[in-house]
N, C-alpha and C positions, 0 to 999 in steps of 0.2 A: 271593272277593276276589283281585284280580291278585296272582300270585306271582313273576313275572319279566317282563323286558323283553328283546324281541328288537329289535335296533337295525340296520335296513338303511341304509346310508350312513355307517357308523360312522367311516369314514376322512375325513370332511368337516369343514370349518370350523366348521359349526354344532355338531357333537358336542363338539369341543374347546373352543370359545369360550363356548358357552352352556349346553349340556346337562350336561356334566360338573361345572361349578361348581354348577348347581342340584341335581344329585344329591348333591353334597358337603354342601350346606346341609341337605338332608333327612336325610342321615346323621347329621350333627351334632345335629339335633333329635330323632333317634330315630323318624322318621315313615315309614320304609320297613318293609315286613313282615319279620318274622324269616326269614332264609334267602334274601332277595330277591337274584336274580342278574341280570346284564345280559349277554347274548350279542351282541356286535357282529359285523357282517358287512359286507363290501364286495368288490369285485373284487381288491383289494390281496392279494398273496400274503404275508400277515403271519402270523407264529406267534402264539398267545395271549400269549407273553412280550412280544413286540414291541408288541403293542397295548396292554398294560399299561403298558410303558415309555413309549409316546407319550402315553397319557392321564395319567400322572404328570407329565410335562413340561407338558401342557396346564394341569393344576391349578396348577403352580408359576408359569406365565405368567398365567393368567386369573383365578386365585383365590389369590393369594400369601398371604393371611391364613388359609388352611385349616390347621388343627392337624394336626401330623404323624400322631397316632393316627386322625384322620378320613380323611386322605389314604390311610393304608394300608388302612382298612375299605373305602373305595371301590375301590381297586385290587384288593383281594381278591375283590370281587363280579364282576370282569370276566372274560370269556372272548371268544374270537374264532374265526370260521369263514369262510373265503373262499367266496363264492358270487356267482352272477350273479342279481340280483333279478328280472330279466325271465324267467328260466328256471323253469318250475313245479317241476321235480324239485329244483333247487337250493334254491328256497324252502321246499319241503316238508321237505327234509333239515335245514334250519336250524330251522324252527319245531318240527318234530317231529310225527310222526302221531298219537301218543298223548301229549299234553302237558298240563301243568297250566295254569290260567288264565293267559293271556299278553297283555301289551300289546305289539303289533307297531308299532314306531315307524318311519315312512317318512320320513327326512331325506334326501330326493332331489331331484335337478333336475326341473323340471316336465316336461321331455321324456321322462323315464323313467316318470312316474307312471301313465299309463294301462297300459302293458305290465306294470308292477309289479303294479298291482292286479288285473289278469287272472291273473297267475301266482299271486298271494296267494289268489285264489278257489279255487284247487285245494288249498289246505293245510289243509282240514278245520277251519276256525275255527268256534267254537260261540258261543252266547249268553254264555258265560263269558269270552270273549276281547274284546279291544278293538283298534282300528286307529287310530293317530294319523298324521295327514297334514299335513305342513309346508306353509306357504304358499310361493309363490303357488299357489292352487287353480285350475289352468287358466290360459290365456293370453287368453282371450276368453269372451264369453257362450256360444258354441257349445261350446267345449271344457269349460267348467265344467258345462254341461248333460250332456255326454257322460260326464264323470267321475261326476256324480250318478247317471246311469242305471246305470253299472257298479256302483256301490255298492248301489243298490236291487235289482238283479237278480242280482248275482253274490256280494255280501257283505252279505246281508240279516240275518244272525244276529249278528255281532259289533257292539258299540257303535262308532260312528264319531266320532272328535274331529278336526275340521278346525281347525287351529291358526292363531291370530293372537295372538301373545304380548302385544300391547298390551292386550287385554281382561283379562289377569291382572296387568298392571302396577299396583301399588298407588297410585302417583301419578296415573295416568290414572283409576283407579276413585274417586279423591276428588271427581271431578265429580259423581258420584251422591250421595255424602254431603252435599256442599255444597248440591245441589239439594233432596234430599228429607229431610234431617235439619235444615234451617234455614229456618224460615218467612220469613225476610227476603229470600231469593233467588228461590225458585220462582215466586211471582206475577209477578215482573217479567220472566221469561225468555219473551218473546213478542215479536212484531213491533211491537206498540204501544210498547214501551219500548226495544227493542234495534235499533240502527241496522245493526250488522255484527258478525260474529264471525270472528276470525282464528285459525286453528290453524297454528302454525309450528314446524318442527324444522330448525334450521340448525346445521350442525356443521363443525368444522375437519378432521375426518377426510376422508382422500382415499380412493382405491380400496383401499388396504391389502390388496393381493394377491387381491382377489375378482373379478378380471376374468372369469373363466369363467362367473360367474353374472351379476355386475352389467352387463356390457356388452350382455347380451341382455335385461335388464330395464329399467335406467335408473331415474331418480328417481320417475317417475310409477307404474310398476308395482311397484317395490320398496317404495315407502312410502305414496304418496297413496291409490292405488286400494284399499289394504287398511287399513293402520295408521290413517291419519288420517280415513278415512271411518268406520271403527268408533268412533274418538274423537269424531267429529262425531255419530254416532248417540246417544251419551250425553248430548250437549248437547240434542238434539232430542226424545228419546223421552218418551212419556207415562209416568206412574208405573206401574211393573209391580207385580203382586201380591207378588212376592218377587224379591229380587236373586239368590237362589240356585236358582231354579227355571226352568223352561222359559218362564214367562211374561216373564222377562227377555229371552230370545231373540226371543220373539214381538214384543215392543215395539220391539226394534232393527230387525227387518225392517219393521214399520209405519213407522217413521221414515225408513227408506232408500226406501221406496216413494213417499214424498212428495217426494223429491229430483227436481227437473226435469232430464231428459236435455238437454244442451246442444244447441240447434239447430245443424245443420251450418254455417249462415251466420254464426254468432256465436262459433264456437270460436276463430277468429283473434283476436277482441278479448277473449275471456274466459279464454284460456289463454296460458301463456308457458313457453318452454323454453330452456335455455341449457346450456353446459358450460364448464368452467374451462380457462384457458390457464396457461401457466407463471407462477409468482409465488412469493412468500414468505409463509409462515404462521409468525408469530412469528420464530424463528431458523431455521426450516426451509426450505430452498429445494425447491419442488415443481415437477416437470415438468408440461407440459401433459397433459390427460387423454388425448389421442390418442397421447402418447409413452409412456404407462404400459404395462408388459409385459402382453401378452394382449389388448390393445385392438385392435379392428378400426375404423379411422376411418370407413369406408364405412357403418357401421351408424348413424352420427349419433346415437349414445346421449347423452342429456341427463344432466347431473349436477345440474341445478337445474330445478324444475318448480313452477308456480303455476296454480291453478284457481280460478275464480269460479263458485259455484253458487247456485241459488235453490231455494226450496221452493214447493210448491202447497198446502200445508196451510193451513187458516184461521189456526192459531197463528202461523206463521212467514212467511207470504206478505208480501213487502216488505222482509225482512231479507237482507242480502248475506253470503254465507259464502265465505271465502277460505282455501284450503289451500296451504301452501308447504312445500317441503323441498329442501334443498341441501347439497352437500359442498364441501369445500375453501374455506370461508368465513373471515371474519376472527375470528369468535368462536363459541362454543357457546351456543345459546340454544333453548329449546323451551318453548312455553306455549300455552295457550288463552286468548285475549284477547277478553272480551265487552265491546263498545263500546256504552254506552247512549246514547240520543238526548238532545239538549240539554233541560235542564230549563227552567222558567220564568225569564226574564231578571229575576231579582230586583234585580240591581245597576244596570240601566240603563247598563251599561258594554259597549261593543263588544268588549272583550277577553273578556268572559264567554262569548261565542259560540263561542270557541276551546276552552273547557274542557268536558270530558265526564267523567262516571264511567266507569271501565274496571275491570273484574273480571279479574284475571290469575291463572291457575292454572298453577303450574310443572310441566312434564312431565319435566324433567331434574334440576332442583333443587326441594326439597320446600317451596315457598312458595305463599301465597295473598295477593294484594295488591288493595287496592281504592283507586283513584284518586278523590279527593273534591275538592269545591270549597268553599273557605272564604273569609271575608272577611279580608283582610290590612290593613295600615296604610292608613288614609283610605278604608277600605271598598273597596279594590281587590281584585277577585276573584283568588285564587291556588289552584293545584292542590297537594294534599298527599296523601301516600300512607299508608294504614293497612295495615300488613304483619304477617304472621305466617310465621315460619319454623320448621318441625318437624323431627323426627328423620328421617333417611333410612329408607326402607322396610326392614323386617327381612329379607325374602326377595327374591330376584330374581324376575323374571316367569317364568322357566322352572322354578324350584323350585316356584312356585305351580301352574303348569301340570301338572307331573308329579303333585303331591299331589292335584289335583282329578281327574285321570285314575284314579289308583289308588283313589280314593274313589267313582268312578262318578258325578261330578257334572258335568253337561253345560252349565251356564249360561254359562261364560266361553269356550265354543268356538263356532265359526261353524256355523250350520245351512245345509242344502243350498240352501234358498230365499234365505237371506242372502247366500251367495257368488254366486249368480246376479244378485241385485239389484245388488251391487257392479259387476259386469261390464256390466249393462244401462246404468248410468250413464256408465261409462268407454269402452265400445266405440267410440262415435263420435269421442271424443278420440284414442284409440289409432290409429284408422284415418286420421284427418285428419293427425296427425303423421307417420305412415308415408308419406303422400302429400306431405309437405313443404308443406302448406297453411299451417302456422305456422312462420315462420323460426326457425332455430336460432341464438340469440345466444350471445355469449361474455362471460366475466367472468374477471378474473385471479384466480388462486389467492391467498387471503389478502385479498381485496377484498370489497366489498359486493355482495350479490346484484343482479340486474337489478331494474329498477322493478316494482312490484306490478302485476299484470294489472288 
């Protein structure tokens, strides 16, 4: 069993904002092995004491409800060593030549990943070790294929965990329970009954100091190409033999293979990109994206993206799927909305044609809502919502991810073929946008997103 974590990229935002709070939850629940330690590493010339101090401040900021004794226990597990993750000698000195079973966690920018993996291949990792790779996995189909080849040829022994934390998010995984544990929904999830499916994650957050990463990724690569395509796969996939085994990954890949690659001539009509200008979100005045520190306006990075997709599978052909993500919007909302086709016109009333059943699954708030059609006064059709609001998830997605890796369970991680399928679908869109075939629109911060594609 894994006994320690070596964390490359330990000085980054992801470590402070997501990983350390997740570790704290596992410590609070007693889910880490006895004596488990975390050795952080980056190019920063930090002492172990400074690293501990910074991570303590990160817990205060990002996990303020952490109990003092839990916080102390987390900080006591931390150590730090400065190193260049692309230098094989540095990497070996951090991992250790003769080491106990180790999870090597690569929280690195994409442009470092290939060199880091080649350096890590010299670190004598064995089948008792594991390697975790943060998203995005590559920047194109060709780069994802190249990374997979390095993993196959140079890092064949350790277990590989390609991370997309959305797959371990408890609210997202409710899609599976709603489908496969409730007879009322699963038979209706097909093109015969479903007109369209919308997956939206719209947020009031702006750049929040992440320009070094986000300005090179944008809304499409940061969220839609990975997070929301994986969410879509849970809507599309056929029933796996187990939700905790490799069959779950295999069914996700099958679902993604059925997604039609947008033809070059249709990308202008079926995709939309935009970025925010100056505006007001609540009481907060927000500068235009191009005026945010660290942003290069010449990159034309989008902060809002929408994509329409179709399937070629017999089950879903004829249903439209729309994925939307944006920043600096008027309100926070995130959900999967399954819009059913119009039922028989029982009322003989033209207003009934405007009403549909819609199943809404919250991805930010823990709700499930079903919009229904009932007869109101004088048999006038009305729409009413049946709703359920449950408790918030017990653990964060990152707490779940670390627990799964330490236990050697691969189901909620992205397989190599799965990563390539995601890029197969989006490569044409990325190239088209890079060529400015799709105009970059604008919207004011705090306003509504541009019209759906």
